[in-house]
C-alpha positions, 0 to 999 in steps of 0.5 A: 252162408252170409249176406250184408246191406246197408244196415242188413247183415245174416248170418246161418248155421246149421240150425239158425240164423244170426240177424238183427233184431226187427221191429215185427220181434217185439212179441217174441222177445218179450214172452221169451225174456218174460217167461226167462226172468228168474233163467236170465237175472241171475247173470244179468244187469238189472232190467230197467223198468221199462225193459219188456215195454214197447218203448225200449224194444223200438230203441233196442232195435234203432239201437242195432241198426245205427251200431251195425251201421256203424260198425262199433257193434253187431247186436243178432237174435237167435232165430230157430230156422226149422220154426222161425222161433227166437232162442236166444240173442247175441252181441258181438259189442265194443268192436275197437279198431286200429292196433285193438280189432277187437270186440267184446261178446254177450248172449243170452238163451231162452231158458226152454232152449238152453242146453240144446248147443244153440248157443254154442253154434251162435257163438262158433259163428259170430267168432269166425265172421269177426275173424274172417268178415270183419278183420277181429283178432280178437273177441273177449267174453266176460262170465260169474265164476259161478256161471258153469254152463256160460263157463263151459260153452265160452271154453267148448267153443274155442275161448281161454280162460285169461283170468279175473276182473274185479267189481266188472259188472253189476249184475242183478243189483251188485257189482260182481267179479267176472272171469275173462275168456278170450279167443284170437284169430291167431292163438299162439298162448302157451307157444314160446319161440326158443331157439 
C-alpha cells in the first residue's frame, strides 16, 4: 500500500511501515543509534560530534521533508508494524531524472534487528516503489568489500555486482574502496541479441 501527500509518503510491507522521519522519532532514533554505535561505525561515515543531538535530528527531519517534496531523495524510517518500533532506515538518494532515471540506495539497521530479514524486505519495497511509482530505471548501491551482510542482502534483493570504486567514501575517518551493485528495472545484463 502507498499513500503520498505533499510531504508524506508511506510504503507498507508484511512487517514494516516505511515512512519519512518525524520529530516525534527523536528518542527512538537516538536510542537505537546509540545502542548500535559499535555495530554501525565500521560501515558508516564518521559521526559528527552533534550526531545524536536534538538539533541534528531536527535538521534531518527538515531535510527529509524538503528532499521528498523536491523529488531528490526518499529518506524513510523502517518501523516494525507489530509494535511501532524503529528498526533502521533506508534512503534512496541522489535521484537523477532525465536520461539517467537513477538513484543511490543507502541503509542501516539497528544491531538488535540485524539478520531478521527486515532490510531485505525494505530494500525490495523501495526498489519496487522506485521502479513502479517513481519511474526510475536504475538503483545503485555500494558497500565495503568486507561487509558480507550488506553484499548478501543486496544480492538476495536482486542487485548485481558491477565493479569497484576506489576511494569511494570516507568511512570511519578514512577513504575506502567500495564494491558497486545495481538493480535495473529491465535487467538485460548477460543477454545478447545475436542474429
